[in-house]
N, C-alpha and C positions, 0 to 999 in steps of 0.2 A: 711779265707774267708771274714770276715768283712773288713779286711784291704784291700783285693783285690777290694772289692766293693767300698771302700772309694777312692781307687786310680782311678778306672775306671769311677766312677760316674761323676767327673768333666769333663772327656773327653767327656762323653755322652752329658753333658750340653753344652759344647763348640760346639760340632758337631751340636746340634740343633740350637744354636744361629747363626752358620755359614751357615745354610741352606737358601735357597731362601725365600724371604719374599713374601707377597701377590702380589706385582708388579712383582717379578721375576717369580712366578708361573703362573701369568696371561700371562707374556711374553712367557714363555716356552710352555704354553698350545697351542698357535697358533701364530707362528712368523709372518705369513702373515697378520693376523689381527693387530698385533702390528705395523708392518710397515705401514699398511693402515691407522691406526689412526694417526701415526706420520705424514704421508703425508697430511692428512686432517688438522692437526694443523698447519703445515707449510703453506699450501695454505691459510687458514683463516687468519693467522697472516700477511702473505705477502700482501694479498688483503686489509686487514684493514689498513696497512701502506700506500698503494696507495690511499685508500679512504680518509685518513686523510690529504693527500697532497692537495686534491681538496676541493670543497665546494659545496654550492647550485648552481643550474643552473636554466634555464629559467622556466621550468615547476614547479619546487619546489617553486619559488617565487610566481607563480600564485596560486598554490593550498594552500600555506601558508596563503596568504591574504584571499582567499575564506573561509578557515577554521575559521579564526578569525571573519568573518562576519556571520557565520552560527551557528544555534543552532543544537545540537546533537539530531536530530529527523529523522523520516522516510523520510521526503522530502529531507533532506541532504544526507542521506546514500544511498537512492535509485535513486539519480540523476546520470546522465552520465557525465563523465569527458573525453573530447575528444573521445566520443563514447564508452568509457570503463565503463561498469557497475561493480563497485568495492566497494560494501558496506564495506567489510572487510578492504580494503585499506584505504577508507575514515575514517573509525573508528580509525584505527591506526594513520593516519595522524592527525586527530582532537586531539587525546590524546597527540601525540608527539609534535606537533606545540605549543600547549598551555602549555606543560610542559617544552620544551627545546628551543623553538623559533629558533634562528639562531646559537645556540651552537652546535658545531660539534660532540663532542664525543658520545652523546646519539644515534645519527643517525648511526655513525660508529659501535657502539656496536650492534645496532639492525641488521644491515646488516651482521655483523660477526656471530651473533647467527643464523640468517637464513642460511648463508652459511654452518655453522657447521652442522645444522640439515639436510640439503639436502645431504651433503657429507656423513654423517653417514648412512642415509637412503639408499643412493645409493650403498654404499659398502655392506650393508646387502642384497639389491636386487641382486647384482652381485653374492654374495655367495650362495643365494638360487637358482638363475637362471642358472648359468654357472657351468662348471666343476671346482672343487677346484684346488688350486695350486697358485704358484707365478704369473701365468699369469693373475690372477684377477687384479693385480696392473696396467696392461696396460690400460684397459678401465677406471679404476678409475682415472689414471693420465690424460687421454684424457679429462675427465670432469673437474677435479680439477684445472688444469693449463691451460685450453683453453683461449687464449686471447679474444675469441669471447664473453666470459661472464664477462669480466672485468667491463663493463658498469653496469652490474647487481649488482656487489658488490661495486660499487663506487657511484652511483646516487640513492638517497634514494627513489625517486618516482618510478623509474624503478624497484628497489628492492622490493618495496611494491607490484608491479604488478607481477613480474616474479618469485621471490623466492617462494611464496606460491604455484604458479602454478607448479613450478618444484617439490616442495615437494609433492604436490597432484599427479602429474604424476608418480613419483617414487613409492609412497606408493599404488596408485591405481594399478599399474602394478604388484607390489609385491603381493597384495591381489588377483589380477586376476590370477596370476600364481598358487597360492594355490587353487583357485576355479577350474581352469582347471584340475589340477592334482587330486583333491579330489572330486569335484562336490558338496561340502558342501555349503549350501546357506548362512551360516554365513559369509563366505569369500566374497560372492557376496554383502552382506549388507555392508561390510567394503569398497568394491570398490565404491559403491554408495555414502557412506559417504565422501570419499576422493574426488570424482568428485564434490560433492556439495561444499566441502571446497575450491577447486580450483575455482569454479564459483563465490564464494564470493569475489574473488580478481581480476578476469579478465575473460572476455567473451572467450578469447582464450582457456580456460580450456575445452571448448567443444570439442577440438581436441583430448582430452584424449580418448573419446568414440571410434572414428574410429581407433585410435592407438591400443586400446585393441583388436578390431576385427582383424586388420591387423597382430598384434603380434600372435594371435591365429592361423590365417591362415598360416603364414609363418614359425613360430617356433614350433607349437604344432600340426600340421596336415601334413600328407604326401600325395603325389599323385599329379596329374596334377592340374594346377591352378584352373580351374572351379570346379573340384572335391573337392579340399581343401576348397574352399569357401562354397560349399554345406554342407560338413561335419562339418565345424566349425559352420555354422548357425544352423544345426539340433542338433548337440550334445550339444551346449551351448545356446539354444534359451532362457532360462530364463534370462540370462545375457543381451542379446540383447533387450529383451522386457523391462526389467527394465531400462536400460540405454537409450533406445529410448524414453520411456515415460518421463524420467527425462529431457532429452535434449529438447524434444518438449515443456514441461511445461516451462522450462527456456526461450526458444526462444519466446514463446507466451508472457511471461511477459516482456522480453527485448524489444520487438517491441512496447510495450505500453509506453515506456520511451521516453521523449523528447530527440531528438538527432539531430545533424547536418546531412546534406545529405552526403551520401557516396561519396568518391572521386574515381569515376569510371575511368578506363583507356579511353583515347581518341583515341587510334589507336593500331593496331596490332604491329607496330614497337615499340611502347612504352612498350608493354608487353614483347616482345622478348628482348629488352634492359634490362628490369628489371630482367628477368630470367637469362640472361648472367651475370649481376652484382651479383645477389643473389648466384648463384651456382659457377660461375667461379671466381668471385672476393672475395667473402666472405666465403662461407661454405668450399669449398675444401682447399684453402690456410689456413683458420683458423683451420681446423682439424689437420693440419700438422705443426703447429707452427707459422703460419702467423697471420696477414698480413705483418709483418716486417716493414711496413711503414704506417703511419696514416696521414690523412688530417685534419688539424686544423679546428674546427667548432665552434669557439667562446667559450663561457662558457660551452656549451654543450659537451658531449663526442665526441671524434674524430671519423672520418669515415675511413673505411678501404681503403687502396690505395696500394695494393701489387706491388712489382716490377714485370715486365713482365717475366723475366727469372725465378724468384722464383715461380711465379704463374704456369708456364708451368711445372717446375720440380715437384711441388706438385701434379699436375695432373698425371704426369708420375709415381710418387711414389704410389698414390692411385690406379691407374690402375694396377700396378704391384702387389700390395697387394690383390686386388680383384681377379686377375688371379691366383695367388699362392694359396690363401685360397680356391678358388673354385676347383682348380685342386686337392688340398689336401683333401678337404671335400666338396663334391657337395652340401651338405645342407647349406654351407656357402653362396651359391648364393641366397638362400631364405632370409638370413639375410640382404644381400645388397639390395635385392628387397624391403624389409621392410623399409630400410632407404630411398630408392628412392621414395617410395609411400608416406611416411610421409612428406618428403621434398616437394613433389608435392602438398600435402594438404596445407602446410604452404604457398607455393608460390601462390596457387589459392586464399587463403584467402586474402592475401595482394594485389594481382592483382585486385581483385574486390572491395576493400575497401580503398586503399591508393594511387593509382597511379595518380589520377587526381588532387590532391591537390597541395599546394605550395611546399611541400617537396617530391612530387611524383618522380622526377628524382633521389632522394637520397635514396629512400626506400631500394633499393637492396644492399646498402653499409652501412646500419645501423645495427651493430652487434646484438643489443638487440632483433631484430625481429627473430633471429634464435637461441636464447639462449636455447629453448627447443629442437631444432634440435641437439644441441651438446649432450644432454642427450641421445636421441635416437641413435645418431651415436655411442656413447660409448657402448651402449647396443648391437648394431648390430656388431660393431667391435669385442666385446668380444665373441658374439655368433659365428662369422665367424672364429675366431682364436682358441677358446677353445671348442666350442660345448655346447649344452644344457645339463644340469645335468639330470641324470636319464633317458636318452634317448638312443636308439640304435645308436651307432657310428660305426657300421660296415663299413660305407662308407669311413672311414678315410684312408683305404688302397686302395681306388679306383684309386689313382694316383700312378702308379708304378714309383719309382724313377729311372731315367736313370742311367745306369752303371757309366757314366762319373762323375755323381754327388755323387756317393758313394765313390769315391777315397778320401783319407784323405786330400790331397791338395785342392781338390774342396770344401770339407766341411769347411776347414779353410778359404778359400776365401769367401765363403758364410757367415760364421760367422763374419768375419771382415767387410764385406759389410753391414751386418745387424747392427752391432754395430756402424758403421760410419753413417748410415741413422738415427738411433735413437739418436746419439749424435748431429747430425745436427738439428733434430727436437727440441731437448732440448735447444740447443743454440738459435735457431730461436724463441722458446717460450720465453726465457729470454729476448731476444732483443725486441720482440714485446711488452712484458709487460713493459719493461723499457721505451720504446718510448711512450707507452700509458700514463705512469706516467708523463713524461715530458709535454705532452699535457694537461693532466688533472690538473696539478698544476697551470696552468695559469688561473686565475679567475678574470675577470674584475669586476664582481658583488661584490666580496669580497673587492677589493680595493676601489670601489666606495662607498660601505657602510661604510667601516672603515674611509675613509676620511670624509664622511658626518657626521658620529657620532662624530668625533673630532671637526668638524666645529660647529655642534649644541651645543656641550659642551662649546665652547668659544663664541657663539653668544650672543649679548646683549639681555636683556629682551625686549619683545615686537616684536621680529623678527617673521614675518609672511610670508607665502608662498601662491602663487597661484598654483593650481594643474596643472601639465603638465606631459609629459611622461619622463621616464628614457631613457638613451641612448640605442639604438638598441642592442649594444653588451652586455647589461645587461639583458634586456627582449625585445624580438623582437616585432616589430610593429604589427604583425598579432595576438598578444595576447590581443589587446586593448578590453576593458578598463583595463585589469589586468596589463598593463604596465605603468599605471599612478603612479606617486610618492606616492599618498595617499594610493595606494594598496601595493606598494613595501615596504614601511616603516612600515606597520602594525605590523609585528612581532619584530621590532627593539627595543632596550632598550630605545633609545631616538627618539621620533617621532616629525617631524616638525608640526607646527600649520598651518593648511591650512584654508584660508578664501575665501569668495566669492567676497570680495571687500576690497581694501586697497589703501592708497595713496603712500606708499613706500614699496611695496612688495619685497621679495627676491625670488631667485630661485637657483637651483644647476647647476653648469656647467657640462661638460662632465666627469670631474674627481671627482665630488662630493663636490666641494668647493662652498660656499655660495657667490652669487653675486647679485647686484641689478638687478631687473627684467626689461625687456623691452618687447615689442610686435613686432613680425615679421609677416607681412601679407599684407593686402590690406588697402589702405587709402581712405579717402573721396576725392572728386574732390575739387580743390581750390575754396574758396568762393570769392564773388565779392564785399562785403561790405568793403570800405576802413578802414584800421586799425582795422579790426574786422574779416574778413573772412566770416563766416556764423553767422548770427544774429538770436538768439532764444529769442523771447520776451514772458514774462509771460502771461499765459492765452490762448495761442494758440500753435498749433503744427507746427514745422518747419521740413521739409523734406530735408535731405542732401544726394545727390547721392554718391554711392560708385564707385570706379574705375572699378569694375566688379561685376557681380551678384554672390552671395555666396550661396553654397549649405548648406543643413541642417548639422550642426555640433556644438559641444560645443566649442565656441570661447572664447578668452580673448579679451577684449576691453580696449585700452588705450585712455583715453579721456583727452586732454589738453584744458583748458578753462580759460576765464576771466569772473568773475561774479561781478555785482555791489554790491551785498550783499549776505549773506548766504541764501540758499533756498534749495529746493529739486526739482528733475527733473525725469521724466520718459523717459527712453531710450527704443526704440522699434526697433527690427530687425525682419521683418516678423511678425509672431505671438508671438514672444518672447519679454517680457518686463522685465525691472528691474528698480526699484526706487533707485536713488542714492542721496547722500547728497553733496551739493556744498558749498564751502567756499567762503568767500569774497576775491576778488583779483585774482591773477594769480596762478593757481594750476593745478594739474592733478590727475586723479584717475584711478585705474585699477579695472575691475570687469568681472565676468563670465557672458556669455550670449549665450544660445543655441538657434540658430535660422537660418533663411535663408532669402535671399532677395537681392535687388539691391540698397537699401537706408536705412539710419539711420534716425529715427524720434525722435525729442527731444521736450518734452513738459515741460516747466518750470511751476512749480505749483504756484508760487507767482505772482499775477498780477503786472505788471509794472516793473518787474525785467528783465533786459536784460543780456543775456549770449552770449559771443562771443567765437567761436572756429574755428580753422583751422587745428587742429590736432586730428583726430580720426583714429586709426589703429585697424583693426579687424584681429585676427590671433592667433598665439600661443606664449606662453611665452618663451623667450630666455634670456640668460645673457646679460646685457647691455654692450656695447662696452667699 
């Protein structure tokens, strides 16, 4: 017996060693979960690679400069940025800009962590909300791989706004589902916490509140529409009371914040065009693998521009999916209505706040505006296809399958057709993502900064610059004054030395190379004094007319002169004055002067000293020819 035990004991040890490890047991415990986490990892890694191909864009340059000019206090955190109240986002931006500057990888890592958090939370929501099974991977893939959310995972400022709101939406819905099922107030408290969390990053998180009500009405209440609304309101009134008070308090505070006027629509036609773009060009194609083609939009993310035939095919596929799911499960109609209502809320929000501005015609084809719609669409598609967990699904058999469809051949045809459609959507998603990456990798701002940094490293000591704007393709003109070079270069490793007056200033050309500066603008009228032009004598003021009257603006003045000896002079344009130093002989000087008027006034400070000039140009700095 001992010998037998001695023989069998090693076999037992080997068998234990060959057994599944911790990872193997975790994998076998729930294979759907394992595949879901693998999909999340693939999605996050793929998107991180796309983000790394790009770089900063217009809004990022603007907010980076503002962060470096601001103290971390309540005035900074509670300000509005483009009408977004985002203290959480500004806090993250303040910390990241000061720690990382223009270095790319910390921002990519931040976006990747945010994407992973939202993906994991969303899978957990699907598992709690929907019927279990492999079908859970369908709505998960709709969200994880949607081309409409590529901007969110690539542009760090958009990510700061949208990813926390997406996370808040998912976790608020998950907590609300538990509250509806159990009635426990602790789940309601969690809902309120996540709504507050979302509001710390963007005002759009307010839409979570009506979404929760709509979700309760459509997915957790039965009966006619009006009866469902009344039942949901009565049964869960503590939730609506808490969330209404919370929303009202937030709105009251938001309205006290300084903000620019809303860009309201100017016509009904503008609203209809926007709705057509938002739904027809962006949402429907995007949910089915589109848009397949993008419009290049400079350094910013590209805009959707689907092919007409693909757009109409996507509409046909969606219509077929809606009809099939509703025929199969009438409650699926309520899920699609939930999606339609939420999309209507988003459309109404942007219709009354964005359409009248400079970018108004483009609002409907900017994908980041519907990033939250993708989440809701995935939830609704899952509810329509799989049904809600722990609810009566007796209506599944409400659609009697026609006899012809019960034949094996018809089933095979249907299966092949479904596989073909899914494969087409997958290929379309891959194509859309690849084309987005091609657009996103073109970054004029990166090339401009890299060239400027190399030029500054090689510039001789004493090189100084007069402040002017960067090219429009780097930061657009409507961001002024945040498109000034002094703002743009604030987070850079090497920063130009900007002065208000210089004899031989430099400037950057369109490509970021250092060039001697000149002034392009309006000149004085020719003078009448022979061999002098305009004569300014010491002790009195000489008025020199301009070619045209100038409006109030921060100008650069190029002043070419001949002085009998060194002196100082006061230059006036309207109410603006600047004292400059003049050298003996023929010279020129450049200086900043913010003013308005139709004439330049010169007062030479030293009596008896004569100054001649026939070259005064008021305008903006440009590279010298």
